[in-house]
Steps between C-alpha positions, in 0.01 A plus 500: 500500500569288806209299637449245778351172379306273735404142419241287678410129517617286206639806319747545787581129498579495128714814509671404825471832684218681677610846393767682307582847371562542128586780264271491196394691193162320495194718452243241612494181704478306172823670384658422837408133468657487153814670625536268799424188296779593258746528793457156655299180438359510855287798401382326186382209716318732738346728238432243227122531534402854598132400496583317826649816656385825653704815543486787746679831454570681825255262673215573259366218282586589140499371144811382320477800265477761779781757474767456767592870491647573845414166661695408810376139528360238265361177642421180310273231642252229401128581516366516852229266617249551777481298810 
Protein backbone atom coordinates (compact mmCIF):
# COMPACT_ATOMS: atom_id res chain seq x y z
CA UNK A 1 0.00 0.00 0.00
CA UNK A 2 1.12 3.56 -0.65
CA UNK A 3 0.36 6.11 2.04
CA UNK A 4 1.11 9.79 2.64
CA UNK A 5 2.85 10.47 5.94
CA UNK A 6 2.60 13.87 7.63
CA UNK A 7 4.80 14.95 10.53
CA UNK A 8 4.20 17.87 12.88
CA UNK A 9 6.25 19.87 15.41
CA UNK A 10 9.35 18.11 16.81
CA UNK A 11 8.52 14.92 14.91
CA UNK A 12 8.98 16.85 11.66
CA UNK A 13 12.18 18.43 12.96
CA UNK A 14 13.74 15.08 13.88
CA UNK A 15 12.81 13.40 10.60
CA UNK A 16 13.71 16.42 8.50
CA UNK A 17 10.63 16.54 6.27
CA UNK A 18 7.04 17.67 6.76
CA UNK A 19 5.54 14.96 4.57
CA UNK A 20 6.45 12.04 2.38
CA UNK A 21 4.83 9.20 0.49
CA UNK A 22 5.93 5.65 1.29
CA UNK A 23 5.10 2.17 0.15
CA UNK A 24 4.53 -0.10 3.13
CA UNK A 25 3.33 -3.51 4.18
CA UNK A 26 2.48 -2.23 7.69
CA UNK A 27 -0.91 -3.21 9.08
CA UNK A 28 -0.98 -0.65 11.91
CA UNK A 29 0.73 2.63 12.79
CA UNK A 30 2.88 0.67 15.26
CA UNK A 31 4.03 -1.59 12.40
CA UNK A 32 4.67 1.48 10.26
CA UNK A 33 6.84 3.03 12.99
CA UNK A 34 8.87 -0.18 13.27
CA UNK A 35 9.29 -0.34 9.49
CA UNK A 36 10.38 3.30 9.22
CA UNK A 37 12.71 3.06 12.23
CA UNK A 38 14.47 0.11 10.61
CA UNK A 39 15.05 2.18 7.44
CA UNK A 40 16.82 5.19 8.92
CA UNK A 41 18.02 6.42 12.34
CA UNK A 42 16.08 9.69 11.93
CA UNK A 43 12.85 7.76 12.40
CA UNK A 44 14.20 5.99 15.45
CA UNK A 45 14.95 9.39 16.97
CA UNK A 46 11.47 10.68 16.20
CA UNK A 47 9.57 7.56 17.24
CA UNK A 48 11.74 6.47 20.18
CA UNK A 49 9.01 7.18 22.74
CA UNK A 50 5.56 6.55 21.26
CA UNK A 51 3.95 7.51 24.57
CA UNK A 52 4.91 11.09 23.59
CA UNK A 53 3.15 10.78 20.20
CA UNK A 54 -0.33 10.79 18.78
CA UNK A 55 -1.42 9.40 15.43
CA UNK A 56 -4.25 10.24 13.06
CA UNK A 57 -5.38 8.04 10.19
CA UNK A 58 -7.12 9.96 7.42
CA UNK A 59 -7.44 12.93 9.80
CA UNK A 60 -9.12 10.89 12.56
CA UNK A 61 -7.35 10.50 15.90
CA UNK A 62 -6.45 6.81 16.23
CA UNK A 63 -4.56 4.30 18.34
CA UNK A 64 -1.24 2.80 17.31
CA UNK A 65 -2.91 -0.60 16.88
CA UNK A 66 -5.70 0.67 14.59
CA UNK A 67 -5.69 -1.16 11.24
CA UNK A 68 -4.41 0.98 8.38
CA UNK A 69 -6.46 -0.95 5.81
CA UNK A 70 -6.99 1.52 2.93
CA UNK A 71 -5.58 4.60 4.66
CA UNK A 72 -4.51 7.45 2.42
CA UNK A 73 -2.78 9.54 5.11
CA UNK A 74 -1.13 8.90 8.47
CA UNK A 75 -0.08 11.85 10.62
CA UNK A 76 2.25 11.77 13.63
CA UNK A 77 2.35 14.59 16.16
CA UNK A 78 2.99 15.35 19.84
CA UNK A 79 -0.01 15.66 22.17
CA UNK A 80 -1.93 18.87 21.69
CA UNK A 81 -2.29 21.37 24.48
CA UNK A 82 -5.01 23.93 25.00
CA UNK A 83 -4.53 27.61 24.96
